Structures are given as structure tokens and as C-alpha cells.
N, C-alpha and C positions, 0 to 999 in steps of 0.2 A: 539276233539271239536274246539280248536283254529283254527285249518285248514280248519275246515268245515265252520267256520263263514267268514274265510278270502276268501274262495273261493267263496262264495255266495255273498259276497259285492263288490268284484273286478268288475264285469260285470256293476254294477249299477252306479260305479264312472266312468268308461269309458262312459258309456251312458250318463250321465251327463256333462262330459266335452265336449262331442261331441255335445251335443246340445248347450252349451254356446258359442263353437268355431262357429257354425253355425249359432247362432243369431248375434254374433258379425260380421262375414263376411256379414252377410244379412244387417245390419245396415250401414256398409261400403259402399257397394254397392249401398244402398238406397240414402245415403249421396252424393256420386259421381254422381249419376244420377240425383239428384235435384240440384245440383250445375251446372252439364252441361246445364240442362234445363233452370235454371235462367240465365245463361250467353247468351244463344241462345236468350232468351225471350228480355234480356236487349239490345242486339247488334240490333235486330229488332225495337225496341222501340225508342232507341236513334240515331240509323243510325250509329253505331259505324264501322260499315263494309265499309259504303259510306259516309264519312263527307262531308258537303257541307257549303260553305260560308254563313253566316246568311246575309240577305237582310238589316238589320241594325246592323252596328257593335257598340259594347258596348263601346268602347274606341278607339279614333281617335288621333294620335300623330300628333301635330301642324307642318306642315312644310314637312311632310311625302310625297311622290309622288309615287303614285300606278304605278306598271308596266304596259306600255300599255296606260298610260294616254295620253289626248292631247297635242300634240306639242306647244311650245311656239308661240306665235303671233308673226309675224314680226313687224319691226318698220314701223311707218308711212312713214318715209324717203325712206325705202326699198320699200314700195309698190308704193310710188309716180315714183320712178325711175325704175320701172318693164319695160321692152321691149314693152309689150302689152298695158300699161298703157295710156290713153287718155282721153281728155275732152268729146269727142263724146261717150265715154262709159259711161260716168259719166252722160251726158243727159238722157241717157235711164233709169238709175237707178232714176234719177232726177223725172222721172215720177209719182214716189210715193208722191212726194211732191207739185204737181202741184194743188191740191185740196185746200191747205192752203196757198201757197206763190206763189206770182208772183216774176220774176225775173229780167224783163227787166226794163231799166231805166225809172223811173217816174211811174213805176206799182204801183198799190194801194194796202194799206194794206188789208189783208183778215183775215181769222182765224189767222193766222200768219203774220209778217211783211215781206214788200217786202225785197228781198234778194239781190238786185242790191248792187254791192260794199261791199258785207259784210265781206269778208274775209279781215283781217287786220284792221277791224273796231272795236271800243269797245264793249264790250257786252253790250246787252240791251241798245242800244244808238239809234236806229232808231226812227226818230221823228213821232209824231202822232201816235204810238202804244202803248197800255197799258199793259205792261210787268207784270208779277208775281213778287211779291217781291223776291221769291227763286231766280229767274233769275237777276233780277236788283241789288240784293246784292253780286254778283259773283266777279264783277271786272273784270279786264284783258282785253284782246283783243281776236279775233277770228283768232288765228295763226293755223299752221296745226296741232299740236297736240292737242289743245283745242277743234278745231271742230271735230276732229276724237273722242274725248272722248264724246262729245255732241251727235253727230250721232250716237254712239253706244248705249247708253241709256241716253236720256234726263232726265229721273227720278232720275238715279243714279248720273247724272252729277249736277243736281240741285232739290233736293227733295222738292216736293210742286210744280214744275213748271205746268202750264197750258197745255204744249204741250202733246198730248196723243199718240204721235207717238211712237211705240215699239222699234225702234232703227233699225240699219244695224249691224248685227253681223259679216260680213266679213269685214276684214279691206281693202281689194282690193274695194270694193263696196264704202266705205267712202272716200278712195284715189280719187277714179274717181269723185265723186259727189264733192268733194272740189277742185279738178281740174277745173270742169265745173264752179262752182261758182265763182272760182278764175278768169277766163276769163270775168266774168261779171262785169266789172268795178273794179277791184282789181288789178290783175296781181303782187301780192306779189312775190318775190323769192321762187320757189322750192328748198326745202334744197337738199344738196348733200347727196348721200349714201357713208359714209364713212366708212363702216365696212372692206372693202377689203383694204382700206388703212392702217388700223390698222392691219389688218392681215400680210400685207407687212412688216409693222414696226416691228412687232414682230418676223417674219423670219430675218429681218436684225439684230435686236439685238441678236437673237440665234446664227446668224453666227459671230456677233462681238464677243460674248462670247466664241466660239469655237476657234476664232482666238485667244483671249487672254489665254486662256487654254494652246494651242499649243504652244505659245510664251514662257509661263512660263515652260512647260516642256522642252523646248530646251535650256533655260537658266539653268535649273536644271542639264541637261545631260553635258552642256559644264563645269559647276562647278565641277561635278563628275570627269570629264575627268581631270582637271587642278589639282584636290586634289590627284588623282591617280599618275598623272606625278611627283608631288611633293614628293609623297611618296618613289617613285623608286629611 
């Protein structure tokens, strides 16, 4: 009797175990397939497979310069001393100013003041012209650097100025116009471009340092030779 009961229950137990294994395996496969599908969907949605730089950065570090950014602008002195720089080139650029400014001696003020002798003169000091308080309160004189700053952006130079000119973005244009205005009754000295002199001085200093190092090494070697001779 015992043997018969045992033989009758064994196949059922084996069948139950097989069903349990198949069920578990099915759930494992289902979970794996679900995870793979979700991974693919999230990659498509968030562009994880092809990341792109956002148009608006979330946080910008002050002072950091992006690669490939614009090169630093040359100095006014460097622009004024370029081989191709001339007052005649400035006269062509000055055509943008003719609607508001006369430049000949004795010329009348218009929308803007007459600019004869403007270079080297005090800012906002032309007689008979009503300057804005923004420019009148600047002080100083129209030297090369100041004129360059003004021509680049009048509004940035004197916020509240009545001058509506957008400005000259290229320093070459600003230098040329300043040269042209300088010839009209001013003739203040053109600044020398001294960067090359500074580089030469740096080279000379480097050469001097190298000579001092060589001299020190020679003295050290001589001292070692004397010490060795004394030891012998």
C-alpha cells in the first residue's frame, strides 16, 4: 500500500515543480525584456545616445573662456601703427558721421558738434553745443584710448547720451577715423607701439638669466675641482 501511494504521488510532485520553474523563468524573461524596453525608450526620450549641448547653460563659471572664442582685440596703439593704417582710410569711414557732424574749421554744429580740433580737447567742451548731462559729466580729454572707447559704443561710454550712433565694432575703423579727425586741427602725437620692445626686453632678460646660471655652474664646478685636489 505504501509503495502504491508513493508511486502515485511522485509524478504529480514532479509536474508541480516543473510548472513552478517554468513560471519563475517566464517572470525572469519578462522582467529582462521589460528592463531592456525601458532602457531603449529612455535613451530615445532623453537623447542619451546622442547628447547635445543645451542652448542655455544652467551654470556659467565667471572668467572661464570657451574654446574657439573670439581672439583678444588689439590695442589702439597697435592699430594706429599698422602698415596699412592711414587718415585717408579714416575719411571713408567718417562718411557715416557726416549726417550729424561737420569737421571743417568753423563748421556749424548740427545734430552733433563740429569736430574740428576734437582730438586732445576736453570732453563735451565745444562752444555753442548743448551736450547731454551724461557726456558733460564724464570729464577728461579726447585722447586716443578715450576716443576709441567712445566710437566703439557711445551708449556704453556715457549711458544716457543723446548720440544714437550704434558704434564701430572694428578697432581698425576706430583707429582710422581717429587719425582722420586728428589731422583736422589737432595733430596730437600718435602713440608708439611698444609691444615688440617689451618682447625684446623679455628675451634679453631671459638671456641674462641664462648667463647667470652658466656662471654659477662654472663657479660650482671650479669649487668641486679645488675640493677634490685638496682631498688628494
